[in-house]
C-alpha positions, 0 to 999 in steps of 0.5 A: 499499499502506497501512503502519501506524506501525511501529518497522521503518520508523522514519525512512524517508520515505513517498516511499520506500515503493514502492522499498522494497517492491520491494527487499524483495520484499514480499508481501501476504496475507490470513488468516481468523480462527483461520487458521495463518500459520506452523506449528510446524516450518515453515522461516522465510525471511520476516519478517511484519508485521501490517498489519490485525488481530491474531495470536497467537504459540503453542506447543503441547506433545504433549498439546495444551496451548496457551501463548500466547507473545505478540501482534502488532498492526498495525505489529508484527513476527512470526518476525523472531527465528527468521528472523535466527537462521537456525533451520531449523524454527520452534518456535512457531505464529503464528495469526490472532486475527482476520481479518488482512492480513500483509506479508511480507519477505524476510529475506536482502533485509532483512539485505543492503544491495543494490546500488542503495545505497538510503538506507533499508536501513541504518535498517531493519537498525537498527530490526530489531535494536531490534525483536528487543531489544524482543521479548527484553525482552517474554519476559523480562517473561513469564518474570518472571510465570510464575516467580512461586510462586503463581497469585495472585502470577503474576496480580498480576505480570501485571496490575502490568506492564500498569498500569505499561505503561498509566500507569494503574491502569485498563487493558484487556488483550489477552487474553480469560480463556482466552488469559490462562490460556494466557499465564500457563500456568495453568488457566482455571477456577483463574484465573477463581476467583482473580480472583473471590477478589481482586475479592471482597477488594477488591483489583481490579474487572474486566469482561471484559478491562478492570481496575482495580487498587485 
């Protein structure tokens, strides 16, 4: 099994992988693009790790409006917050943005140190806590973007954050226009129009999901 670089397995030797997968009741599954991995309302007893491809965490209201909450790429986890919290029903959906391969780990096996005394187990628990903390920070950033008063301020808040993350004023975002609109919870047409105005005013340049701030 080929495991991408992941914060969950930081400090775990590659020679431990086989025994670790068995200990954690790991299972692989493949999903096609746009196929749901988890539906809203599902009971989650496993955490997922993306091995290949990309998935989106999303929430849909009763009127069918969709908001993207986050993205998971190879090595990233999803469902860990709900699984660890013991929430009876998942409040979000997880859908494959591309064809994906996912590794599922039994949350009880992850959180319970086994009788075999596996050396890697305590490391994984600490790594999982760090992952949940990072997820919380990501949601805090999203709330910061969405709490801005105007559409332009929401866009600038998000693009500024991505520039800082990339360490450059030239960067690529992980969303197309529709996905970015859903992430910021704004109208796509209004978003496109605002980006056009900002470009005309010399504030930025963009091509598809590539941006350059001036």
